[in-house]
N, C-alpha and C positions, 0 to 999 in steps of 0.2 A: 228821045232819051228817057222820058217818063216810063214808056213801055219797056225799055231795056232794063231800067231799075227794077220794075215789077217782076220781070222775067228772072233776073238774078236773085231777087228775094224769094221767088217761088222755088228756085233751085236750092237755095239755102234751106228752105223748109224741108225739102226732101232729105238733105244731109242731116238736119236735126231729127227727122223721123228715124233715120238709121241709128243715130247716136243714142236716142232715147232707150232703145232696147239694150244697149251696152252700158251706158253710164248712169242711167237713172234720171229722174225728173229734175232734181236740184242742180246738178252740175251741167246738165244739158241746157238748162235755162240760162246759166251764166255764159255758156259758150254762145248761145243764141244772142245774148245781149252784146257780146263782143262783135259778132258777125254783123249785127244791125248797125252798130257804130261805124264799122268799116265801110259798109255799103253807103251809109249816109254821107261819109266824108268823101268817098270816091265819086258818088253821083250827086254832089251838093247842088241843090236847086232843082233837082229833077225827081222829086219823091211824091208827086201828086197822087199817083195810084196807091202807093204804099200808105199815104195818109188816109185814104178811104178805108182800107182794111183796119188800120190802127184805130181810127175814129169809131168804126162800127163795134170793135171789140170793147172799147172803153164805154160806149153807150150801153152795150148789153150788160156789162158789169154794173154800171150806174143804175140801170133799170131794176136790178135785183137788190139794191142797197136797202130801200125802205122795207120791202117784205122781209128781208133778212134780219134787219134790226128789230122789227116788230115781233116776229115769232121767236127769235133767239132770246131777246130780253124777257119776254113774258115767260117763256119756258124756264130760263135759267133762274129767274126770281122765284117762281113757285116750286122749283126743284129744291130750294133751300129749306123748305118744309117748316120753318119757324121764323117769326119776326126777329127774334134775338140773333139767330144765325145770319139773317139778312143784314141787320145792323152791323154786325161784326165784320162780315166780308165787305160790305159797302164802305165802311169807314176805312178799312185797310186799303182797299182799292183806291179810294180817293186820295189817301195820304201818299201812297207810293207813286201815283201818277203825277201829283203836284210836286212832290219832293224831287223826283227825277227831273222835272222841268226846271226847278230851282238850281239843281246841280248843273244842268245843261246851260243855264243862263250864266253861271259862273265861268264855265268853259268858254262860251262865246265872248264874254266880257274880257276875260284875261287874254284871249287870243288877239282881240282887237286892240287892246292897250299895249300888249307886248310888241306888236308889229307896227304901232303908230298908224293904224289903218286910217286912210283918208288924208294924212298930212301931205301938204303940198299939192292937193288937188283942188278943183273948183267945180261945183255942181251948178247946172242950169236946168230949168224945168223943161221936160220933153213935151212937145206939142202933141195933141191928139190922144192923150191918155187921160181917161176920166178916173178920178179917185173917189170911191164911195165914202159916204159919211159914216163915222162910227156912232152908233146909237148911244144915247145916255144910259146910265146904269139902270134907271127906272124902267126903260123900255126893254132892256135885256131881261129883267125879272118878269115883266108881263109877257114877253115873247116865249117864256117857258110853257105858257098855257096856250092852248089853241081853242078858238071858238068853233072850229070845224076841223076835226082831225083828218077827215078825208081830203079836205082842201090843202091841209099842210102836207099830206102825203103826195098829192098831185104836184105841189110846188117843190118837192124835194127838201122840205124843211126838216132837218134831222132832229134838232133839239126837242120840239114838241112831240115828235114821234117817240123819242127815247123816254121822255118824261111820262107820256101816256102809257107806254109799255110797262114801265117800272111800277106805276100805281095800279095798273091792272093786275100785274103779278103779285103785288102786295095784297090786293084785295082777295085774290085767290088763297094766299097763305092765311090771311085772317079768317076767312070762311072755313078753311080746313081745320084750323085750330079750334074753332067754335063748334062745327058740325061733324068733324071727323075727316079722316083722310079719304074716305070714299065719296065725299061730296064733290060736286062739279066734275065728276069723272068724264062726262061726255064733252064738256068744254076742254078739259085737259087732253082728251084723246084727239079732239079736233086740232088743237094747237100742235100736238105732237105730230099728227099727220101732215099738217102744213109745213112744219119744220123739216120733216123728211123730204117732202116734195121740193121745197126751196133748196135744200142742200143737194138733192139729186141733180137739179138743174144747174146749180153752181159747180158741182163736180164735173159736169160735162164742159162747162165754160172754162174751168181751170185747166182741163186736159188740153185745151188749145193754146194755153199760155206760152209755151216755148216757141210756137210758130208766130204768135202775135207780137212777141217781143221784137222779132226781126223787123217787122213793119213799123212798130212804135219807135224804136231807137233809130231806124233809118230816117224816118221823118223828122224826129227831134234834131238829129245832127245835120240833116240836109237842109233844114229851114232855119237853123241858128244864124243870127245876123252878126257877123264879125265886128261891125261897127258898134253894136250894142254890147258885145261881150268883152272886147279888148280893154276899154277904159276901166271896166269893173271886174277884170279878170281876177284881181287879188281877192275880191269879196267871194267869188265863186270858189277859189282855192281854199280860203279860210272856212267857208261853209262846209266843204267836203272834209277838210282836216278836223274841224270842230265836231262834226257829226261822227266821223270815224273814231276820234278820241273818246267821245262820250260813250259810244257803243263798246269799243274795245277795252277801255280802261274803267270809266265810271260805272257802267253797267256790270262789267266783269267783277269789280270789287263787291258790288251789292250781291251778285249771284254767289260769289265765293264765300263771303264772310257773313252775310245775312241769310241767304237762302241755302247755303251749303250745297251748292250745285256746281258741277264742273263747267266753267265758261266755254271750254273747248267743245264739250259735248253739246252744250246749249246751242252754240252758234252753228255747229254741224247740223243739228236737228231742225233749226228754224231757217236754214238757208233758202228753201223754196219760198217761204213767205216773204223774206227779205227781197228776193229777186223779183217777185210779183209787185211788191210795194215800189221798188226802184223803177220798174218799167212802166207801170200803170199810173203811178203817183196818186193812188187811191187807198187811203187807210181802211175805209169801210168796205171797199171792194175786195180787200185782202183778207177780211175777217174769216171766211170759211177755211182758207188755207192756214190762217193763223190758228184757228181752233184745232184743225187736224194735226198740225205739227205739235202743239202743246199736249193734246190728249193722247195721241197715238205714240209719240216718241218721248215725251217728258213726263207723262203720268199725271198731268194736271186734270182735275175733274172738268167735265164738260160745262157744268153750271158756272164754275169760276171763270173758265176761259171765255165763255159766251158773255158773261156779265162784265168782266173787266175789259174785254176786247171791245164790246159795244160802248161802254163808258169812255174808253180811251179814244174813240173817234170824235168825241166832243169836248173832252177835258184833258188838260195836261199838254200833250203834244210837244215833246222835248225838242224836236227839230224845228217845227214852225214857230213855236212860242218861246223856246229856250235859246237855241243857237242863233237863229236868224235876226230877231229884233235888235239885240245888242250890237251886232255887227253893223247894221244899217244906221242905227242911232249914233254910234261912236264915229262911224265914217262921216256922217253928215256934220256932226259937231266939229270934228277936226278940219273938214273941208271948208267950214265957215270961219276958220281961224280960232276956234275955241279950244279949250283944254278940259279934260275930265278930272274932276277932283275925286277923292276917295268916297266922299258922301254921294256924289252923283253916280259913281259906279255901283254903290250899294243900292241906291234907289232903282237903277236900271235892272239890277238882278232881281230885286223883290217884286218889281212890276211884272216880270215875265209870267209867273204862274197866275197872277191876277188877271192879266189881259187874255189869258187862255180861256177864262170864264167870260170876260167882257165882250168878246167877239164870237163866242161859240155859235150863235145863231145867225151869223152874217156870212153870206157867200163871199169868196175872194181869197180864202186861205192865208198864205204867208204875207201877202201884201196888206190885207186888212189888219192882221195882227201887228205888223210894223206901223201901220197908220195909227192904230190905237196907242202905240208907244210914243209916236211923234206928238199926238194930241196931248198926252199927259205931260210930256217933257217940254211942251211949248215950242217944238221945232216946226218949221214951215212944212205943212202937210203936202204942198204941191211938189216938193222935192222927191216925194215917194215915186213920182212918175218915172224918174230916171232909172229906177231899179226894175221897172216892169219888163224890160228886155231880157233880164237874166233870171226872172222869177221861175219860169217853167224849168229851166236847166237846173237851178239850185234846188227845186222842189223834189227832184229825184233823191237827193241825199237827205233832205228834210223828212220826206214821207217814210223812207227806210228807217230813219231814226225814230220817228213817231211810233211806228209799228213795233220796232225792236224793243223800245223802252216799255211799251204797253205789254209786250210778251214777258218782259222781265218782271213787271208788276204782277202779272197773273201768276208767274212762277213763285214769287215771293209770298203772295197771298196763299197760294196752294200749300207751300211748305210750312207756313205759319199755322194753317188749319190742321195739317197732318200732325205737327208737333203738339198742338193743343188737344187733339183727340187722343193722342198717345198718353197724355198725362192721366 
């Protein structure tokens, strides 16, 4: 049966190949996603070969993350040409990323309270799931720095690499201001060439996305455990509803009234990046397509798209840090017989952008962010284990929201800079 599933998936790839010529990349990717879900449901439990292809694709994307972040950030920072411009763009980017996370937290909290999420349920710790420890704030600060940047790269530690790339870019800007724009031209040419090489490689990888989506979604649906999903189905539903509301309403309002950009045009133009984020569940892996959509279709400068996009992989995260933690925290409190006061709700909302910093250097994504929330609220951390079964499924919606909100932040920063230069 595993071989039969693989054969059907290959046949679906041929269909997608034909559709690509007629419908284009974005819509074909959505069709591939639907086909993958159907294959996974029909051949449930028999997607081992599909899993191999999907895993290889995700590993190849992951392999490119560190080189991509390094060269993209260094180039985008020194492209800003002055420290004052860097401060302005950096401040705006940080504000919009965190502000959107705050708005997403309000959405998640209101949804959980309005539906009495967790009322009448009872949680028990699931055996065999290990919950990592959330590091103290002092460790989070020291982890920004690396004693060996190459070791950090080898371990896939994003935060030290992001920090290193930013300070290298800032050093280049400072030297250019002191010695002139022609200084360090060989170094900048080297980084530019590396940037071109990395993006060329990733362009090839992205061209296989519609096909890989079939295998990724088939395996996701084929290996989802009903026993783990059914008791927590309402959390999954609210995660998707909250993420969709945040993207369709909250982000649209910001685009329309702050950025003066048509939300319909924006979402049409960024659909390929959203589809990739949904299927691969990798914000950093989506960055090249993220930049391409913003620069070629929405007119955002490459330096802003690269800078905000790279920063958004480590800070903010509206889906993982905004929507998700309030849902789990309120579900847990209700299931333990407690009630949420207005003060507690406000605390939960305010904590969300803070914990997006607090666990930025810790692997584990949404589960670690939720764990940080539980630690601060004094909830039993062991209960996080019960949500592990639905984490990967909910992560599709969360990652799409992370990427979308980051793209909105890039657009808002770009529009602000255009208005400032026009004065």
